[in-house]
C-alpha positions in Angstrom: -12.6 4.8 -28.3 -12.5 4.8 -24.0 -14.1 2.2 -22.4 -17.5 2.3 -21.1 -17.2 1.2 -17.5 -13.6 3.1 -16.7 -13.6 6.4 -19.5 -10.0 7.0 -18.4 -8.8 3.8 -20.4 -8.8 2.8 -23.9 -10.7 0.6 -25.5 -9.4 -2.4 -27.3 -12.7 -4.2 -27.9 -16.0 -3.9 -28.0 -19.5 -5.3 -26.6 -20.8 -8.1 -28.9 -24.1 -7.5 -27.8 -24.5 -3.4 -27.7 -20.8 -2.3 -29.2 -19.6 -0.1 -26.2 -15.8 0.0 -26.0 -14.2 -2.4 -23.3 -10.8 -2.2 -22.1 -8.2 -5.0 -21.6 -10.1 -6.0 -17.9 -13.3 -5.4 -19.0 -12.6 -7.6 -22.5 -11.8 -10.5 -20.4 -14.5 -10.8 -17.4 -16.5 -13.1 -19.8 -15.6 -16.0 -21.7 -16.2 -13.5 -24.5 -16.3 -9.9 -25.1 -19.3 -8.5 -23.6 -20.2 -5.3 -21.4 -21.6 -6.4 -17.8 -25.5 -4.9 -19.1 -25.5 -7.0 -22.0 -24.4 -10.1 -19.5 -27.2 -9.3 -17.1 -29.4 -9.4 -20.0 -27.9 -12.9 -21.1 -27.9 -14.1 -17.9 -31.9 -13.1 -17.1 -33.1 -15.0 -20.3 -31.0 -17.9 -19.3 -33.2 -17.7 -16.3 -36.0 -17.6 -17.8 -35.2 -20.0 -20.1 -34.7 -22.0 -17.3 -37.4 -22.2 -15.5 -39.7 -22.3 -18.3 -37.6 -26.1 -18.5 -38.4 -26.7 -14.9 -42.0 -26.0 -15.2 -42.8 -28.2 -18.0 -41.0 -31.1 -16.9 -42.6 -30.9 -13.5 -46.5 -30.2 -15.1 -45.6 -33.5 -17.4 -44.7 -35.5 -13.8 -47.6 -34.2 -12.3 -50.3 -35.1 -15.3 -48.3 -38.9 -15.5 -48.7 -39.1 -11.8 -52.7 -37.6 -11.7 -53.5 -39.7 -14.7 -52.0 -42.9 -12.8 -53.5 -42.0 -9.1 -57.1 -40.9 -10.2 -57.2 -44.6 -12.9 -55.8 -46.5 -9.6 -59.0 -48.7 -8.2 -58.0 -47.7 -5.2 -55.4 -45.6 -2.9 -52.2 -47.3 -1.6 -48.1 -46.7 -1.2 -47.9 -49.3 -4.1 -50.3 -46.4 -6.4 -48.3 -43.7 -4.9 -44.5 -45.7 -6.7 -46.7 -46.2 -10.0 -47.6 -43.0 -9.4 -44.2 -41.7 -9.7 -43.1 -44.1 -12.4 -45.7 -42.8 -14.9 -45.2 -39.2 -13.9 -41.3 -39.9 -14.2 -41.8 -41.2 -18.1 -44.7 -38.6 -18.5 -41.7 -36.1 -17.3 -39.6 -37.0 -20.2 -41.8 -36.8 -23.4 -41.0 -33.1 -24.0 -37.3 -33.9 -24.0 -37.6 -37.1 -26.2 -39.7 -34.6 -28.2 -36.9 -32.3 -28.8 -34.4 -35.2 -29.2 -36.8 -36.6 -31.9 -36.9 -32.8 -33.9 -33.2 -32.9 -33.6 -33.0 -36.1 -35.9 -35.9 -36.0 -37.8 -35.2 -35.5 -41.3 -37.5 -32.8 -43.3 -39.1 -35.0 -45.6 -41.8 -35.6 -43.6 -43.0 -31.7 -44.1 -44.6 -33.1 -47.3 -46.6 -36.0 -46.1 -50.5 -36.5 -46.2 -52.8 -35.8 -43.4 -53.3 -39.3 -42.3 -49.2 -39.4 -42.9 -48.9 -36.8 -40.3 -51.3 -38.6 -38.0 -48.9 -41.8 -38.3 -46.1 -39.8 -37.8 -47.4 -37.8 -34.7 -48.3 -41.4 -33.2 -45.1 -42.9 -33.7 -43.2 -39.7 -32.6 -45.0 -39.9 -29.5 -44.6 -43.0 -28.5 -40.6 -42.5 -29.6 -40.9 -39.4 -27.1 -42.0 -41.8 -24.1 -39.1 -44.4 -24.8 -36.3 -41.9 -25.5 -37.6 -39.5 -23.2 -37.1 -42.2 -20.4 -33.6 -42.1 -20.9 -33.3 -38.5 -22.0 -34.0 -37.4 -18.6 -32.1 -37.7 -16.3 -29.1 -36.1 -18.6 -32.0 -33.0 -18.5 -32.3 -32.7 -15.0 -28.7 -32.7 -14.8 -28.2 -30.3 -17.2 -30.7 -27.9 -15.5 -29.2 -28.7 -11.9 -25.7 -27.7 -13.5 -27.6 -24.7 -14.8 -29.3 -23.6 -11.8 -25.6 -23.5 -10.3 -23.9 -21.5 -12.8 -26.6 -18.6 -12.7 -26.5 -18.6 -9.6 -22.9 -18.4 -9.0 -23.1 -15.7 -11.8 -26.1 -13.4 -9.5 -23.3 -14.0 -6.7 -20.5 -12.0 -9.0 -23.4 -9.2 -9.6 -24.1 -9.0 -6.5 -20.5 -8.9 -5.5 
């Protein structure tokens, strides 16, 4: 088998996604043996996931900010600051929920309807509290992922 990118070179590995032959240079181009086209597909998928996470965080922030500003009796700098704080707390809810999903035991699958309502309310309240702590970690991860994907994109264009 010959390398898909370098037909004069013998393949020493195959792409983990499509099975194309890869030479030594192509095999070591990325952290896993993957061809350039399959890696581009993976990067595109990661960019889509990153965009969804950023939009989700922004939407929850905007909901919290709007909630605070729209319910305030008068609009001033204190209202804006409170809106930013409430927006931050709301922005953490999806990340708190995600964190709780990782540690929730499967025994809750067999609850009655009333049990589900109580479970949902408790999980929502905990999501606010945990999200407040987890949000900075997730934001740092999103910025780190964006930087990494930008570097990969520059590698493709060069």
